[in-house]
C-alpha positions in Angstrom: 119.2 86.2 66.2 120.3 89.0 63.9 118.5 92.2 63.2 114.7 92.3 63.2 113.4 92.6 59.7 110.9 95.4 60.7 113.9 97.7 61.2 115.3 97.1 57.7 115.4 100.5 55.9 114.9 99.0 52.5 112.3 100.3 50.0 110.5 97.0 50.3 109.8 97.5 54.0 108.8 101.2 53.3 106.3 99.9 50.9 105.1 97.4 53.4 104.6 100.0 56.0 102.9 102.4 53.6 100.4 99.6 52.6 99.2 99.7 56.2 98.7 103.5 56.4 95.2 104.7 57.0 94.8 106.4 53.6 96.6 107.1 50.3 97.3 110.6 51.2 99.6 109.6 54.0 101.4 107.3 51.6 101.9 110.1 49.1 103.1 112.5 51.8 105.7 109.9 52.8 107.0 109.8 49.3 107.2 113.5 48.5 110.6 115.0 47.8 110.7 116.6 51.2 110.5 113.1 52.8 114.2 112.3 52.3 116.9 111.1 54.7 118.6 114.5 55.0 115.4 116.4 55.6 114.2 113.8 58.1 117.4 113.8 60.0 117.3 117.6 60.2 113.8 117.5 61.7 114.7 114.7 64.1 117.6 116.7 65.4 115.3 119.7 66.0 112.8 117.5 67.8 115.6 116.1 69.9 116.9 119.5 70.9 113.4 120.7 71.9 111.8 117.7 73.4 114.5 115.5 75.0 116.3 118.0 77.3 112.9 119.3 78.6 111.5 115.8 79.2 114.7 114.7 80.9 114.8 117.6 83.3 111.2 117.2 84.2 111.6 113.5 85.0 114.8 114.2 86.9 112.8 116.6 89.1 110.0 114.1 89.4 112.2 111.3 90.6 114.1 113.5 93.0 110.9 114.6 94.6 109.5 111.1 95.0 112.7 109.3 96.1 114.2 111.8 98.4 112.3 110.3 101.3 114.9 107.4 101.2 117.6 109.9 101.8 115.6 111.8 104.5 115.1 108.6 106.3 118.7 108.4 107.5 119.9 112.0 106.9 121.5 113.3 110.1 120.5 110.2 112.0 123.7 110.3 114.0 122.5 113.5 115.6 118.8 112.3 116.0 117.5 114.6 113.4 116.4 112.2 110.6 112.9 112.1 109.2 111.8 109.0 111.2 113.4 110.3 114.5 111.9 113.8 114.2 108.3 112.7 113.3 108.6 109.7 115.7 107.3 107.2 113.1 108.0 103.5 113.4 109.6 101.5 110.6 106.2 100.1 109.7 104.7 103.5 109.4 107.5 104.6 107.2 106.8 101.6 104.8 103.1 102.6 104.9 104.0 106.1 103.8 105.8 104.5 100.8 102.8 102.2 100.2 100.2 104.9 99.9 102.3 106.8 97.4 102.5 103.8 95.1 98.7 103.1 95.5 97.8 106.6 94.5 100.4 106.4 91.7 98.8 103.3 90.3 95.2 104.6 90.5 95.8 107.9 88.8 98.1 106.8 85.9 95.3 105.8 83.5 92.9 108.8 84.3 95.8 111.2 84.0 96.7 109.9 80.4 93.1 110.5 79.3 93.3 114.0 80.7 96.5 114.5 78.7 94.6 113.2 75.7 91.8 115.8 76.3 94.0 118.8 77.0 97.3 119.9 75.5 100.3 118.0 76.9 102.1 121.2 77.9 99.1 122.4 80.0 98.5 119.0 81.7 102.1 118.2 82.4 102.6 121.7 83.8 99.7 121.2 86.1 101.2 118.0 87.3 104.6 119.5 87.9 103.2 122.4 89.9 101.2 120.0 92.0 104.1 117.6 93.0 106.5 120.6 93.5 104.1 122.1 96.1 103.5 118.7 97.8 107.2 118.1 98.0 107.7 121.4 99.8 104.7 120.7 102.1 106.4 117.4 103.2 109.1 119.5 104.7 106.5 120.9 107.1 104.9 117.7 108.3 105.1 116.8 112.0 103.5 113.4 112.3 102.6 110.2 110.5 99.0 111.3 109.5 100.2 114.5 107.7 103.0 112.5 105.9 100.5 110.0 104.6 98.1 112.6 103.3 100.8 114.5 101.5 102.4 111.4 100.0 99.0 110.3 98.6 98.7 113.7 96.8 102.3 113.5 95.6 101.6 110.1 94.1 98.4 111.4 92.4 100.3 114.3 90.8 103.4 112.3 89.7 101.4 109.4 88.3 100.7 110.9 84.9 104.2 112.0 84.0 105.9 108.9 82.6 102.9 107.5 80.8 102.2 110.9 79.4 105.7 111.5 78.1 106.1 108.0 76.6 102.7 108.5 75.0 103.7 111.8 73.5 106.9 110.3 72.1 104.8 108.1 69.8 103.7 111.2 67.9 107.3 112.5 67.5 109.4 109.4 66.9 109.3 106.3 64.8 109.3 102.9 66.3 113.0 102.3 65.8 113.9 105.7 67.3 112.0 105.4 70.6 114.1 103.2 72.8 117.1 105.5 72.9 114.9 108.6 73.5 113.0 106.8 76.2 116.4 105.8 77.7 117.5 109.4 77.9 114.3 110.2 79.8 113.8 107.1 81.8 117.5 107.0 82.6 117.2 110.3 84.5 116.3 108.4 87.7 119.8 107.1 87.7 121.1 110.7 87.7 118.4 111.5 90.3 119.8 108.7 92.4 123.4 110.1 91.9 122.3 113.7 92.5 120.0 112.8 95.3 122.8 111.3 97.3 125.1 114.2 96.6 122.4 116.8 97.3 121.5 115.0 100.6 125.2 115.1 101.5 125.3 118.8 101.1 122.0 119.6 102.6 122.9 117.4 105.6 125.2 120.2 106.7 122.3 122.6 106.8 120.9 120.7 109.8 119.6 123.2 112.4 119.7 126.3 110.2 116.7 128.5 111.1 115.5 125.8 113.5 114.9 123.3 110.7 116.3 119.8 110.4 118.3 118.9 107.3 115.6 116.6 105.9 113.1 119.5 105.9 115.6 121.6 104.0 116.0 118.7 101.6 112.3 118.6 100.7 111.9 122.4 100.5 115.0 122.9 98.3 114.0 120.1 95.9 110.4 121.3 95.6 111.2 124.8 94.5 112.7 123.9 91.1 109.6 121.9 90.2 107.4 124.9 90.7 109.6 127.1 88.5 109.7 124.4 85.9 106.0 124.1 85.7 105.7 127.7 84.5 108.3 127.1 81.8 106.6 123.9 80.7 103.2 125.6 80.3 104.7 128.1 77.8 107.5 126.1 76.0 106.9 122.3 76.2 106.1 121.0 72.6 102.7 119.5 72.1 102.0 117.9 68.7 103.9 118.1 65.4 100.9 119.8 63.7 100.7 122.6 66.2 104.4 123.3 66.8 105.2 126.8 65.6 108.9 126.3 66.1 108.8 124.0 63.0 108.2 125.3 59.5 105.1 124.1 57.6 107.2 121.6 55.7 108.8 120.3 58.9 105.5 120.0 60.6 104.1 117.9 57.8 107.2 115.7 57.7 107.2 115.2 61.5 103.5 114.2 61.5 103.7 111.9 58.5 106.8 110.1 59.8 104.7 108.5 62.5 101.4 108.5 60.8 102.6 105.9 58.2 103.2 103.6 61.1 99.6 103.9 62.2 100.0 106.5 64.9 97.5 109.3 64.4 97.8 112.6 66.2 95.9 113.2 69.4 93.5 115.5 67.7 92.9 113.0 64.9 91.6 110.0 66.8 89.1 109.8 69.6 89.1 107.2 72.3 86.1 104.9 72.1 84.8 102.3 74.5 85.0 99.6 71.9 88.8 100.3 71.4 89.3 100.5 75.1 87.6 97.1 75.6 89.7 95.6 72.9 92.8 96.8 74.7 91.6 95.5 78.0 90.9 92.0 76.7 94.2 91.7 74.7 95.9 89.0 76.8 99.2 89.5 75.0 99.5 92.9 76.6 99.3 91.3 80.1 102.6 89.6 79.5 104.1 93.0 78.9 102.5 94.1 82.2 104.0 91.1 83.9 107.5 92.0 82.7 106.9 95.5 84.1 106.0 94.0 87.6 109.1 91.9 87.5 111.6 94.7 87.1 109.6 97.2 89.2 110.4 95.2 92.4 114.1 95.9 91.9 113.6 99.5 90.9 111.5 100.3 94.0 113.7 98.6 96.5 116.8 100.1 95.0 115.4 103.6 94.8 114.0 103.6 98.3 116.5 101.6 100.2 119.9 102.2 98.5 121.1 104.5 101.3 119.9 101.8 103.8 121.7 99.0 101.8 124.9 101.0 101.7 124.7 101.7 105.4 124.6 97.9 105.8 127.9 97.7 104.0 129.7 99.5 106.8 129.1 103.2 105.7 127.2 105.5 108.0 125.7 109.0 108.2 126.6 111.3 105.4 129.2 108.9 104.0 126.4 106.4 103.2 124.8 109.1 101.0 128.0 109.6 99.1 128.4 105.9 98.3 125.0 105.8 96.7 126.3 108.0 93.8 128.5 105.6 91.8 125.9 102.9 91.1 123.5 105.4 89.8 126.1 107.3 87.7 127.1 103.9 86.1 123.4 103.2 85.5 122.9 106.2 83.3 125.6 105.2 81.0 124.6 101.5 80.8 121.0 102.5 80.3 121.8 104.7 77.2 124.1 102.1 75.7 121.6 99.3 76.0 118.8 101.3 74.5 121.1 102.5 71.7 121.9 98.9 70.8 118.2 97.9 71.1 117.3 100.6 68.5 120.3 100.1 66.2 120.1 96.3 66.0 116.3 96.0 66.4 116.8 93.7 69.4 114.5 95.1 72.2 113.5 91.7 73.6 117.2 90.5 73.8 118.3 93.8 75.3 115.7 93.4 78.0 116.4 89.7 78.5 120.1 90.4 79.1 119.4 93.1 81.6 117.0 90.8 83.5 119.6 88.0 83.7 122.6 90.1 84.6 120.8 92.0 87.4 119.0 88.9 88.6 122.3 87.0 88.9 124.0 89.9 90.8 121.2 90.1 93.4 121.3 86.3 93.7 125.0 86.3 94.5 124.6 89.3 96.9 122.2 87.2 98.9 124.6 84.2 98.9 127.7 86.2 100.0 128.6 86.4 103.7 127.2 89.5 105.4 130.7 90.8 106.1 131.8 90.6 102.4 131.3 94.4 102.1 133.5 95.1 99.1 132.2 92.2 97.0 128.5 93.1 97.8 129.1 96.8 97.0 130.7 95.8 93.7 127.8 93.6 92.8 125.4 96.4 93.7 127.2 98.7 91.2 126.3 96.1 88.5 122.8 95.2 89.7 121.6 98.8 89.8 122.6 99.8 86.3 121.1 96.7 84.6 118.0 96.9 86.7 117.3 100.4 85.3 118.5 99.6 81.7 115.7 97.2 80.8 112.8 99.7 81.2 113.4 101.7 78.0 113.7 98.7 75.8 110.5 97.2 77.3 108.5 100.4 76.9 109.8 100.8 73.3 108.8 97.2 72.6 105.3 97.8 74.0 104.6 101.0 72.0 105.9 99.3 68.9 103.3 96.6 69.2 100.3 98.7 70.2 98.0 99.3 67.2 96.6 102.8 67.1 96.5 105.9 69.3 93.5 104.8 71.3 95.1 101.6 72.4 98.3 103.4 73.4 96.2 105.8 75.5 95.3 102.9 77.7 98.0 100.3 77.3 101.0 102.6 78.2 99.6 103.8 81.6 98.3 100.3 82.3 101.8 98.9 81.8 103.2 101.5 84.2 100.4 101.1 86.7 101.0 97.4 86.7 104.5 98.1 87.7 103.3 99.6 90.9 102.4 96.1 92.0 106.1 95.2 91.9 107.0 98.5 93.5 104.7 97.7 96.5 106.4 94.4 96.9 109.8 96.2 96.7 109.1 98.4 99.7 108.7 95.5 102.1 111.6 93.2 101.1 114.5 94.9 102.8 114.1 94.3 106.5 116.0 96.1 109.2 116.1 92.8 111.2 118.2 91.3 108.4 120.9 93.9 108.3 123.6 94.0 107.0 123.1 91.0 104.7 119.4 91.6 103.7 119.0 88.1 102.2 115.2 88.5 101.7 115.6 91.6 99.7 118.3 90.3 97.5 116.7 86.9 96.8 113.3 88.5 96.2 114.8 90.9 93.6 116.7 88.0 92.0 113.5 85.8 91.8 111.4 88.5 90.1 114.1 89.5 87.7 114.8 85.9 86.5 111.1 85.3 86.1 110.9 88.5 84.1 113.6 87.0 81.8 111.3 84.0 81.2 108.3 86.3 80.4 110.4 88.1 77.8 111.3 84.9 76.0 107.6 83.8 76.0 106.6 87.1 74.5 109.2 86.8 71.8 108.0 83.3 71.0 104.4 84.6 70.7 105.4 87.4 68.3 107.5 85.1 66.1 104.7 82.6 65.8 102.2 85.4 64.9 104.6 86.8 62.3 104.8 83.5 60.6 101.1 83.5 59.9 101.1 86.9 58.4 101.5 87.6 54.6 104.4 89.5 53.2 102.4 92.8 53.0 101.1 92.6 56.6 102.6 94.9 59.2 104.5 92.5 61.4 104.9 92.4 65.2 108.1 93.8 66.4 110.8 92.0 68.4 
């Protein structure tokens, strides 16, 4: 289809964007001598070095703390010391523990984003990190199903606000054609978490019995400590807004703020959330197609994250070896996620990037379900393809959403609603891999394939809608992005 015209860097498009700015002052600021490619590139590099590593590390910790229950489920199972064996919970109770986390996660995403809007991002995000770090360590002390459920609910409540909060903040630091790659660096961290999680579980598994604690208890304790330390650092050093960042010069602060303001994104302190704007966002039916796409890929993300050790066990690998074989799919996923997002930004093809990921991962899951249960090598090879492309679509879809949300107030609600909708898919994902169907797991593979292929259709429908809307706009109107 070629490059999207909204990503053309020509002066004609700059004029078009500026014509939609909220006031003439923003336009003049955008055209000052300091607003030049070299100065802008220098500021973007400084922002990248300050914001991206911190956000990536935070999300890595978050995903480790939420997904390590999948490793704990089978860790040291050969000696009778796994999570389910020690706490004497049934398979259904284990699934219920996963479910309550997702319910709490969905319920608290939108309220958490409003709290971030009210408080400084560094303070609110630090509070969330400290909360989930403590809850992760507490899981290492649970002795029965009831205690596990309570702590998982609290863990979900604390972790709920992180991703929508970070994606929301990126809108004030990066322009639309810069976000997909940055989101990919952050959202791609779960792939590293999956790789590290398996490797960490492999090492911690050898601690089984030390000081009378099972290996899975050490897993939760050791993975919760870094989060608590990180919370203190985030409180003091995590960047808030361009206008308040003392690590930038006055000229750099002005440039960083004006870069996004000319695209209609006002800073947190410049725009209040009103009920009228919230209502307009809630009744915008177009956004619900974005939410449907989120549901579609979340089924695969959930099932892969929570059951990859179990799936690998079904391929003939057991015990600590199963943990080791979960590493390659996630390591590949990080590279693929960054490459897809880079191409989505560079070529302005967010929808096609997401569509390709939906199709490739959907077909891989479909073939896995059709293969004989003893085709271990072929099914593992397909898993190494399905996992990367299942993760790679999320940054492009989130960037696509934020690029087509008008104003800060709408983003305050639309971004967390998109991610909260994804929890519906994640709830489906926790029930599709059934122990009774090992080692083939046809229900799990076919369900993932169905949702992913439907997601591909949703993406095409959204593209058609935006193309039709753009045709009705004048030359000077700010067009919907593809």
